[in-house]
N, C-alpha and C positions, 0 to 999 in steps of 0.2 A: 830131819826133818826141816829146817831152816833153811841151809845149804842147796835142797831138792826147791821148795821155793823161792827163791832166789836165782836159780837156774830156772825157774821156770818163766819169772818176771825177768829175768835177762831178754831170754829168748824174744818176748811178747814185745822188747822194747825195740830190740834189734829190727823184727819185723815191722814194725810203726816206720823205723829210722829206714829201711829200705823203700816204703811203700810211699812215703813223703818225698825224700829225693828222687824218686822214680816218679813223683807227679813233678816236680820242679822241673824236672832234665825235661818233661814231655811238653812245660810252657814253653822253654825256650830253644827249643827242636835241634836235638843234636842226633848224631845215628850212629848207631853199632857198627861192628867192623863187617856185619852183613846186610846194613843199609844205606854203602855209600855209594854205591852207583848212580847212575842221571835216571834211571828206572825210580829207583826204591824213595832217592831225595824227592820224584815230582810227587810220588805218591802218598810220602807225606807232608808236603806240602799241600796236597789236595783234599788232604786228608782234618786239616786245622783250619776254619772258620773264618779266622781272624788274617789270612792271609790272603791274599788282592795279588793283582799285573805280577801274575809270574812268565819271566822273558827270560829267554834262554840264550847265553850268548852263541856267535855262529859255530863256533867249533865244540860250541855243550861242553866245554868245560864248566861253564858255569853259569849262575843261575840267580839272576837281580828280583826281589820283589818286595813288595809292601808289606808292614805290619799292623793291623790296627790299636792303636795304644789312647784310645778313647777321647773324647771333646770332640769327635771328627778329624783327630790325628791321626797322620801314618807315620812306620821309620820306614827307611830303607835298610834292607840287607842282603848278603849275599853269602851264596853258599857255594865253595868250589868241590867239586865231583873227585872222591878221595879223600876228606879231611872230613873230622869226626864233628865239628860245630862249624855251627854259622857264623857270618862276622855281620855285627853290628856297625853302621856306619857313622859316623858319630856328627853329629849336628842336620846331619841331612832328615830332617821331619817337618812336618806341615800337613798343606792338602797337597800331598803326593797323587801323581798322575803320572800315566804314558811312560814307562821306561823303552828304552832302546840303547842299542848298544851297537858301537862303530865295526866296519865291516870285518876290520883286523884285531877284533875284541879286545882294544888296546883300552876303550874307554865306556862309560855309562852314562849315559843321560836320563837326567828324569826330573819332570814337571813340576813346579808347586806354584800353587795360586789358583786363578780361574782358568776354563777352557778356553779362554780369548782374550787376557792379559796375565800374562806369567812369567816367571824366572825361569828358566833351565839349569837345572846344574850340572855340571859335566864333572863324574868322578872318574880316575886311574881305576884301572879296573887290576892294577899291579900295587900298590900299598893302600886302595879303597883312601886318598885322599880326595878329598874335594880342589878340583883341577882350577875351574873358573863359574863364574857362573853371569848369564847371558838374558838380561831381560827383552823379551817379544812377546807377540801377538800372531805367532804359526810357527811352526815348526817343532822337534830340530827334523830336517832332513841331511841325513849324512850323504855324503858326496864315496864315488865306489873305491877313492884311495883312503879314504876316512884321515884325510887332509885338511876336509873343511865341512863347515854345515851351513847350512840355508836356514835361513829366521826371513820373517815377516815381522818389520820393527814401526810402528806409528813415525809417521810424519808432523810437521808443522804444518800442512796442506787444512784448509779449512773443506770440510766437504759440500757437496750440493744441496746435500740436504743432510738432514741433524739424523748422526750413528751414534754406536754405541763410544767411538773413540772421540777428539778433539780435531784429528788429523785424520787423512788415511792411510796406507799399508806401502811402504817399499818392500822390495827386497833385500835383505843384508848378506853376507857372506864373512863366518868367524874364521880365519886360519887356524888350525888346534894349535900348530908350533908355532907361529909368529902372535900368536893370541892377539891379533889383530880382527876388526868391525868395519868391513868397509860393503857401504850401498852400491852394489851395481844397477839397479832398476831401479829408477822413481817414477812414482805414482806421483795422479792428477785429482784438482778435485773432484772429477767425475766417478773413478777409478782407482781400485785400490787391486794388489797384490796377496798371492797366499802361493810357496812352494807346495809340492805335490811327493814329487818321488825326481829323483838323480841315478841316472845309470851311464854307460860309456857313450851314449849320444847328447848328453848333456841333461841342466837340470827343469824337469818342468815344472811349470806354475800357472796359475788361474791368475786372468785378467778380469776383475768380476763390476762392472760397473752400475753407478749409482741410479742409474735411468731404466729405462725399459730396453736396454743393449739386453742381449744375449751373451753369455760369458765365454772368453776364449780362451783354449788350452795351447800355452805357448812352451816353446823351449830356449834355455839360456846357454850356450856354449862357456864352457870353461876356455879360456882360450892361453892360462900360463901366465896370466900376471893381473894387477887391478888397477882402477884408477880412480884416485879420489879428486875432491876439489879442494882445491886452496884457492883463499883471496888476498891479496895484496891492497894495500890503504894505504896513499901518502898523500900529505899536502902541504904547501907553502902558501907564502903570501897573494901568489897569482893564481896555482893550478890546486885540484883535486884528482886523487885518483882512485879508482875502484877497480880494478883488476880480476876475474875468475881466471883461473889457469888449471888447467888436466894435472896430476902426479901421477907421473906410473909407479906402482908400487910391486914390488913380491915376486920378480923377475929372476928366475935362476941365474941368469947372466947381471951380474952386480955393475958390469963395467958398462953394458949395453943400456942398462935401469940408467945410471946416472947422466951419461953422454943424452939419453933423450930428453931429459926433465932440464941439464944445462942448456939442449937448442930450445924447448918451449923458455924457458926464466929469460934469454938473452934475447930472444924475438919479440918476446914480448915488452920489454924493458923492465922486468920486476926486479924491483930492489934499487932500481937507480931511482936516486931523489927526482921532485919534478921541478921544473924548470922555472928561474926565476929572470923576471925584467925590471927595469926599472920603473915601468911605466905600472902604480898603483891601480888604477882605473883599470887593469886589463884582468879580466875575473874569468874564470874558463873550468870544465870539467869532465875528465876522461872516465868511460864506464866502457868496462871490456870483458868478455861473454865467450863461450866456446861451446858448440856440438862434436858428441863426436857420432862422425859419420857411414865409419867403419873399423871393425874391432876382429879382425883372428888372431891368429897365431901370428901368422906370417906380416899381417897388416896393418898399420893403429891410423886414420887419418882424421885428423882436425881442424874444421870448420869456426874464424874464430868474427867474433862481431865486433868491430870498434864502433864507440858513438861521442865525437868531440863536443862539444858545444861551449861557445866561447859568449859570457853575459854582457845581453843587447840586441843578441844578434836573433833573426827571424825563425832560423832553422839551424837544425846541427847537423856537423858533417858525420855520415856512417859508412866504415868501410868495412868489405868484406877481407878476410885472410884464410889460408889455411896453410897447416905442415901436415905432408904422409908420411910415415917412417916406414922404414923396412924392418922389422920385427928383430930378426939375426942380425941384421949387424950394427942397428941404431941408426944406420946413416937419413940423410931426409931426401928422399926421391925427389926426382924431378920427372916432368911428364916422358922425357923423351926415353927413359929408365923402362918405362911401361912398356917398350913397342921393342919388336927386333930388329939389330941394328942394319940388316938393307932392306928397312922397309920406310920410303918417303911416309912417315905418317903426317908428316901438317899437310899435303896436297890431298892424305885421302880426309883426313878429319875436316881440314874446311869444305872438302865438298856437303860431308856430311851435315856441319853447322850451316852452311847457306843454303842447305833448303830448308832448315826449323828455323830461320830467321824470315821465311817467305812464309810461315806459320805463324808469325808471333800475328797480334790483332791490334799491334800498336809500330807507328813507325819508329826507326831510330836516328837520333838527333846527325845521326851522320852514316856512310857507307861501311857494312861491317870491311873490316880489313882483313878478320881470320884470325891465326896463333901466332903470338904476339912469342917472341925469343924470348923472354921469362917468365911465362905464361902460368897466371893463375889457376890452382886446379885444385882439386879434392876426390876421394872416392867413395861412393857409395856400398854399399851391397850389391847392384846391379849394372851400376855405371859407374863413368868419368864424368866429372863434371867441372868444366870450363866457366868463369867467371870474372866480368870486368866490372871494374866500380862506377859509380854511378857517377851521370854527368858526362861519362864519356861514349856511350849510347843512351843510356836511359838517365829521365829525370826523375829528380829525388823523390816524387812521388810513390815511381816505381819501382825503386833500390836496383841495387846491383843489376849486372843484367846474368842470367844464369841460364849456361845453357849444358841438359843432356845427352850426353852419346850412350846407349845401352850396348853393355860387353859382348852383345849378340851380334850387334851391325859390324862392329873389328875382331871379333874375335881372332882372325884368319894372321893380323898382323901384331898380336897381343903375346907376349913374353909366355 
């Protein structure tokens, strides 16, 4: 009798244990051999009310999702097709939202924070470890090759009207392999940027104005290299220098990258000590800045502005300068390099430029003499611009003389 009672009791306990274990397993979500396909995993996830933001990789081999863990907190999980159990991504929890995958399925991103200011956590889908975290105010937008991510980031420019942030928004590109963060499009105080999408034609982004102008949709072309700004400052007893200059980064051809950067540094005298003279009363400052005028896979054209002021002088001396690079070779282009070899380009350009001189609304200091032997120039997206320093043809109040010739007017003689 006792054995029968013990047997019945044991059967009851086993049944209760099976029921409890079954319930526990339901909470952590796992799959039997019959429920390890994509469709069955999807069905299991949809049945669980605590699951949100279900996002499959592009090859449909893995799914990432968040699970409510209380106190408005969520935990990130990943489940691979064919595996019995989901996997918890350690350390990735909080106010999670906006899961996305790289196009090659190598990385997962999830945002933590508010919809406007957040940290994007980048996770390797291979080992499920956190790879990096990027603070931003828009994005992430993956490049088609999965090597870069576009974000909007807050700058320190005070907007013209009060907005949610203390600055406006630039476009920054994060290089997944190099882990570099480079601002590629700078906003001003009356507008801000937001990345939208990225395809074979480039990165689409919005330019949102802070006044009554309508928003614009623009495209940024990924040209295979990035440009960052460096600042060189130096001081001697007579001279102070502040030189902003561009540095080319992330080129595939590192020899050309180094060559181009060295040319820029030498051209501007970066890292050279300011001159010193015996006259202690002589005090001067030199400021330099730059602007990218044309930037493509093949051409980089940079315009420099230099301002020299001697203490006690009525005005500063302002200069314009430029460098145009062939990005395939790292060579600095001369004006003649733009034209076919058997063409008398100087006479053709002079003819066009003389007509443009006639259209000016002021008179030159002296008669225009045409293209010089070492003519200063730069390129824009649509034209060649030749320039002459102030006081050669123009007064200081006007600045340097800059004459632009549209490519359409000379397309027959261009290389």
